[in-house]
N, C-alpha and C positions, 0 to 999 in steps of 0.2 A: 504494500500500500504506500501511497505517497507520504513523504515526511510532513508532519503537521507541527512539529516543534523546532525551534531554532536552538541548536546546541552551541556552546562556546566552541570556537574554531579548534582550539587545541584538544579539547575533549573529544570532538568529533573525529579528528585525525587519529587519535590514539585508539579509537574503537574500530577504525577501518582496516579491513584485510582484503586486498585485491590480488587474486591469483589465477593462474591457469593450470590445467593438467596436461602434461605432455606424455605421449606414449606411442608405441608402435600399434598399428591396427590389430584389433582383436585381443588386446591386453586387458580389456574390461573397462575402458575409460567412461563410456556412457553409463554402464552399470554403476560404477563408483559415484558418478555425478548424481544419478538418481537417488542413491542411498543417502548421500549427503543432504540432498533436498528433503528427503523423507524425515531424517532426524531433525531438521530445522523446522519442520511443519510447513514447508513451502508447498509440498504436494502431499496427498493422502494415500497414494498408491504408486509404487515404483513401476514404470513402464519398462519395456524391453525393446532393444533395437531389432533383434532377430526373433524369429519364432513364428508361430501360427498366426493366421490372419486375424483371428478373434482376440489375440492379446492386445493390451493397450500399447500404443506407440509411445516412444520415449518423449518426455516433456521437452527436452532440449532439441529434438529433431522436429522442426515445425514446417519446413519447406515440403511441398508436395512430392518432389522427387526423392526426398529423404525417406518419407513414409512409404513410397512406392518400392524403393530399392533396398530399404533397411540399412542405410548408411548415413553418416553425418558428413555434410559437404559444405557447411557454412558455420562461421562463428556466431555464437549467441551470448547474451548476457543474462545471468541468473543472479538476482540480488535478494538477499534474505538476512534475517536477524537470527542469531544463535548465541546463547550463553553470554549476552551482553556485548557481542561483537556485531558490527554491520559488515556483512560479507558480500563482496562482488566476485562471483565466479565467472570467469571468461571461458566459456565452453568452446573448444576449438574443433575443427574437422578431424574425424578419426582416420580418414584415408590419406595416404601419403601424396596423392595427386593434388591435394589442396594445401600443401605445406606452406606456400607463400602467404595464404590467409592466416595460418598459424603464426608465422614469423611476425607479421604485422601486429597480431593480437598480443604477442608476448611483449611488445614495446609498451603496452598499457598495463602490464602486470608488475607487481612489486615482489612476487615470489612465484615459484612453480612447484607443483607436485609431479614427480617423475614416477609413473606407474610402470612396473615391470612384471611380466609374466614369469612366474616361478619356474616354469619348465623351459623357458627360452632365454632368460637373462637379457642382457643388453642387445637390442636389435637396431637395425639401420636407421629407422625413422626416429627412434628415441635418441640415438647418438647425434643426428643432425640437429634436433631441437635442443638438446642439451648444449651443443656448441653455441647456439644463439643465446641461450641463457648465460653461458659463461662469458660471452662477449659483453653482456650487460652487467655481469657480476651480481646477478640476483640470487638469493638463497634458493637452494634445492632441497626438497623434502621427498624422501623415497618411500613408496608404498609397494611392497612385493605382494602381488595378488595371486589368487588361485591356490592358496596354501592347502585347501581341502583336496587338492589333487596331487599326484606324484610329480616331483620336479627335481631341480638341482638342490644340493644341500645349502643350508644358510651360509656356511663358511665359504662355499664356492661362489655364491652370489655376491657376498661382501667383497671377496677378493677381486671379482670381475669389476665391480664398481670402482674399486681403488685403482686397478691396473688400466682399465679401458678409459675411464673418465678422469682419472687423476684426482679423485675426491677422497678425503678421509671420511670414515664412516663411524657412526655411533648408533648401534642397534638399541632403540628404545624398547622395542618388543623383542623377546626371544621365544621362538616356537619350540614346543615339545612334540616331536613326531611330525608326520606329514601325510597327506592323502587320507587313506582309510585308517592310518595310525595317528592322525592328528588329535592331540589331547588338550591343547590349549596354548595360551600365551602368557609369558611372564613380563610384566611391565617393570623395567629396571629403575625408572625414575620414581615411580610411585610405590615400588616394591609390593606389587599386588599380582595375584595369580587369577587369570580369567579362564575358566574351564571351557572346553568345547564338547558338545554344543552349549549354548549360552545357559548360564545358571548363576547362582549367588556367588559373589566374589569372596575369596578367602584371603586372609592376611599373608599367608605363606604358601609357597608352591607345594605340590605333593612331594613326598620323599623319594625323588627319582635321581639316581646317581649321575645319569648323563646330563640332566638339566643343571644339577649343582656343579658338575665339572665344567660345563660350557660357560656358566656365569662366572666362575672363578677365573677361567682363561680370559674372558672378556675384560674383567676388572683388572687383571694383572698385565695383560699384553695389549689390550685394545686402547683406542683413543679415549681420553676423558671427554665428558660433555663440555663444550665450550660455546656458549651462546654467541659470543663475538665472532668466532670462526664460522658459525652458521650464517650470521648476517653478512659476512664477507664472501659467502659462496664457497668456502674452503672445506667445510664439514657438512655432511648430509645426515640428518637423523633418519634412521631406517625403521620402518614398521612392517609387520607381516599381517596377513589376514586373507579374507575372501569376501569380495564385494557381492558376489552372487548370493551367498548365504548370510550376508550381513554380519560377518564376524570380524572383530578388530577394527571396524570402521569408526564406531563412535569414539573409541579410545584414541584412534588416530586424529580425528577431527578436533577433539579437546586439546590434545598436545599441539597440534599444528597451529591452531588459532592463538595459543599462548606463546608459541615460539616465533611465529611469522612476524615480519616487520610491518609497522604501519607505513603509510605513504611517506616517502622521503624526498629530498631535493632532486630536481631535474636540471640537466644542462641546457642552457639556451645561449643565444648569441650575446646575451648580457651576463653570462656566467651562471652558476648554480642558482636555482630558484627554490627557496625553502617553501614547503607547503603552507606554513602558518603565516606567511606574509599577507597583508591586507588585500593586495591587488589580486583579482581573479585572473586565472589563465588556464588554458587547456589546449589539447590538440586532437584532431580528428584522426582516428586510427582505422576506421572502417566505414564504408558506405554500402548500404544494402538497398537495392531497388526492388519494388513490388513486394514488400513485406505484407501489404494488404492488397491482394489482387483486385478487390472491388474498387479501389481508389487509384491503383497504379502509382503509388507514392514512392518517394525515396527517403531513406532515413540515414543521417550521418551520426556516427557514434563518437562522442567526445569524452576523453578522459580528463577529469578535473585534476589539475596539477597544483594549483595554489588558490588561496582565498575561498570565500563563500560564494556560491552561485545562488541567485534568486530569480524566480520566474519574472519575465518581462524586463530583465535588465538589458541595457544596451552595451554591446561589446564591440571591439575593433577587430575586423577580419584583416589580419596583417597582410596576407598576399594581395588581396584586392584593395587594401588601403581605404576601407570604407566602414562605416558604422552600421551595425544591424541589431535589431531588437529581437530577442529570443522570447517570444510571447507564449509559445506552446511547447515547452520542453517536456519530454516524456521519460518516465521511469519504465524500463523495458524488462520483461521477464519472458524470455523466449519470444513467442509471437504476441504476447499480451502486453498491453500498455496502460499506463495511468498518468494523468497530469502530474507533473513534478513541481513542487514549490521551492524546495531548497536542496542543494547538493554541496558536498564537501570534497576535499582532495581524496583521490582514490575512487570516487564514485564515477559511474558511467551515465551520461546523459544522451538520450535520443533526440535529435533535432531534425525536424522536417526540412528537407533540402530541395529548394526550387531550382537547383543547379548552381548554387553558390560555392559548394564545398568540394575539395579534393582531399584524398588521403594525405595526411601530413600537415594540413593547414593548422595554423595557430589562431586561436581566438583569445583576446586579452582585453582587460580594462586598461592596460598600459600598452599603448600602441607601438612602442619601440621594441617590445619583447617578441622574440620569435624562436620557436623550438625547431630543431633540425628536421628537414623533410625525411620521410620514410623512403628508403631506397626500393627500387624494383630489383628482383633477383633474376638471374639468368634462367630462362625457360630451357627445357630439355627436349621438347617436341614442337614442331611447327606445322601449320597448315595454311594454305592459301584459300580464301573463301570468296565467293561471289554470290550475288542474289539471283535466284532462279525465276523470280516473277518481278518484272520491272515496275509493276504497279505497286509493289511493296517497297519501293526505293526509300521513301521517307521513313517508314517503320524500321527498315533495315539499319539505316544510319542512326536512328534514335536508339534502337536496342544496342547497337555496337558501341555507341558513345556511353550510354548509361552503364552497361555491364563492364566496360573497360574502366570507367571511373571508379566503380566499386571494387576493382581488382579481380574480377572473375576471370579475366584473361588479359594478356598484354597484346596491344595492337601496334603493328609496324606497317609503314607504307614504303613503296619503292622509291628509290632516290630519283630516278629519271622518269618513272611511271607511277605517279602518286595515286593513280586509280587502283594499283595493285595493293590489295589488303592482305597482310599476313598476320596470323595470330600465333602467339607463343604461349605454351602451357607446360605444366610440370609433367603430367601424365595424361593418357588417353581419356580417362574418366572425367577429368576436368573439362576437356573439350566436349564430351558427350553431355555433361550438365549444361554447358554454355549453349549447345545446339538445342537441347530440350527447352531451355528457358527462352531462346529466341522464337521457337515455334509456339510455345504455350503462352508466353507473356506478350509477344509482339506480333504473332501470326506470320512469322517469316521462316521459310524453308531455305536452307543454304546448299549451294554447290560447293564442293570442297576437294582439294588436292593435298595430300600429305607430302611434306617436303623432307629431304634427307639431311636435315641439319640437327645437330645435337647441342650446340652452344650458341649463346649470344654474348657478345663482348662490346661494351660501350667504349668508345675511343676517346683519347685525349685531344683529338683534333676535330675540327668541324668541316674541313674542306675535303671533298672526295678526291681531289687531285693529288693530295699528299699521301694517299694510301696505296701501297703496292699489294694488290689482291691476287690470290691464287685461283686456279680453276676449281670450281665446285663450291666457292664461297660467294657471299652476296652482301652488298651494303644496303641498309635500309635506315629509316629514321623512326624514332619513337614519337609519342604524342607531344613531347617537348622539343621536337626537331633535333634531338641529339643523334649523332651518327652512331650506328650499331652495325657490327659485322656478324653475320650468321655463318657458322662454321660446321663442317660435317664431322670432325673428329679432333682428338687431342693433337695428333701429328700436325694437322693443318694449323692449329693454334700455335704450336711451337715454331713451325716454319715461318709463319707470318710475323711472329715476334722477332725472329732473327732478321728477316728481310726489312722490317720497319723498326729499327732500333730507337727511333725518336718518338715512337708512339707507345702509350701505355694502354693495355687492354684490361678494362675493368670488368669484373664478374657481376657487378651491380651498377645501377645508375648513379650510385654515390661515388664520386671520384676521389674519395679519401681512402679507398681500398683497391689495391691492384691485384692482378692475378699472379 
C-alpha cells in the first residue's frame, strides 16, 4: 500500500533494504522470491513458474509470454514490509538470454542474494552476474538451495565459492545430512538447532558427532564473522535450505535483513552523493512498455538515491535540461500499482513516460547533478529485420523505438544504408520475446535474417574512414550514432586490433572500459 506517513529521512534510510537475487536458470530463484513474499504477507499463496496449467502463476511473472512459456523474461519490483524493514526486491529475469536487463537492475541494488543449486554449484550465469556485483563492490549473501535433494557436500560448495569467486565464506547455517538424510540446520550465530521437517526449535543440536566435529572445524579453521568485510563484498554469509519446501528461508530472511546494508552514497559527476542529503535525486534504470495492454502505456522505473521524494514535486530532467512535474508517481508490485505519496532512498518509483525518459537518465532537484549513464553490453547474436506489411510502417517504427528504449533489444543501423535495421540480443529467446511483443502489442509481423556475427565493439573513433575493416565484419551505428563494429569471431577481433593500433575496441558503450 502507498506510504501515508512521513518518516524522518535518516530513519527511513536505515529501514530500507534494496536487493536483487542472482542465479543460474532453474536454481529456484522464482520459488525463493515467492516464499519471501509469503513470509512478508505480501501474497497469501506461493505460485509456481513451472507445472500444470491449473497451478497458480508466479506473482513476479506478470507478462503474458511469461505465463504462457513458464519463464521470467523481465525485471519487476516487489516492495513489502517485514520485521520493521521496508524491503525493495528487484526480481530479475531467470533466463540467461535476458542478462542485460539483469545487469541494469543490479545498478539499482544495494546488495545481492546469490542463489546456488546444491547439486550444480557455481554455474555460468551466476558467475557472470557475480562479476557485475563485484565491479560495484556490493555485498553478496549466498543461499544454497535444494538441500532436500542429493548434491555436493557443504565443504565442497564452500571451497568452490572461495576458489571460483575469490570470496571468503562464513556459513551461518550448517546442515546435518542431505537429501533423504537431511535432518536439519544449525544456526551458528544464534546457536539454535532447526529440525527438518519444521518443528519446535531447541537450544542445542542433537548429539551427533559429525555435526559437532564440523562446527569445531569451522570455528577453528574457518573465517570469523566480520560485518565490515560483508559490507565491502569480501565475505559472503552462507545459508542452506530448500525454497521448494520452505525450509531455512525464514531464518535466512531474518539474518539477511539484519546484515544487509541500507542505501549508501552514489557516485555522480559532482562526487559521492550521500542518501541523507536534503536534495532529491535518482536515476532511471528500467523502462517497460505496455505494462497495461489496455492503455499501451510506458513506465520508467526510478531508483531514489538521495533526499525525500513527494508526489507532485517538480524535478530537473538533467539530459533534457528541463523541469517536469511528477504528479502521478506509482508504487509498483509486479503488475499492480498504487498512487505513491512519499519515497525515500532505496525505494523504486514508477513514472508514466510520455517519451521523456531513457535508461540512465538522472532526475534531480539540483540540476547540476548527474549520475553516470548505464552502458549497453555487447550482444552475442544479430538479426536483420524488415517489415512485411508496408501498411504497418508507422507501428513498426513505434514498436522498434519503444522496445529499444526499454532495453528489450539493441538497434543498429547501416553506416551507408540507414534503412538497414539490425538488432542485437544476448540469446535467441530474447529475440523471440521481442518478435512476440511486436506482433501482440503493435500488430507487426517481421521478416528476419540471422547474421553470422558474435561480437559488437564500440570504437574510439567516429569516422568510418579511419577504420581498416576485415572481410566478414561490418560497421554500423547505434541509437546515439556511435560507431560499432560487428565481428564474427575472436580471431577477427584480435586481427582488427592489430591492424588498427590507434583504435580502442570497447565491449560496452561506456568508453571507460576497453576490451
